[in-house]
C-alpha positions, 0 to 999 in steps of 0.5 A: 500500500502506498504511504499516502493511502495508508496515512489517509486511512490512519487519519480516518481511523483516528477521527472515527475513534475520536468520534466513537469515544467522544474525545479530542482528535489529539487524544485519539491520536495518542491512543491510536499510536500507543495501541498494538494496532497502531504499531502493527498497521504499517506491517502488511503481515497483520493485514490491517491495511485491508481491513475496514476502518470500523473494524480497526476502530473496534479492535482498538476500543477492545484493546484499550478496554482490556487494559 
C-alpha cells in the first residue's frame, strides 16, 4: 500500500475513534499510536491495511478496554 493511502486511512481511523469515544482528535491520536494496532498497521503481515476502518476502530476500543 502506498504511504499516502495508508496515512489517509490512519487519519480516518483516528477521527472515527475520536468520534466513537467522544474525545479530542489529539487524544485519539495518542491512543491510536500507543495501541498494538497502531504499531502493527504499517506491517502488511497483520493485514490491517485491508481491513475496514470500523473494524480497526473496534479492535482498538477492545484493546484499550482490556487494559
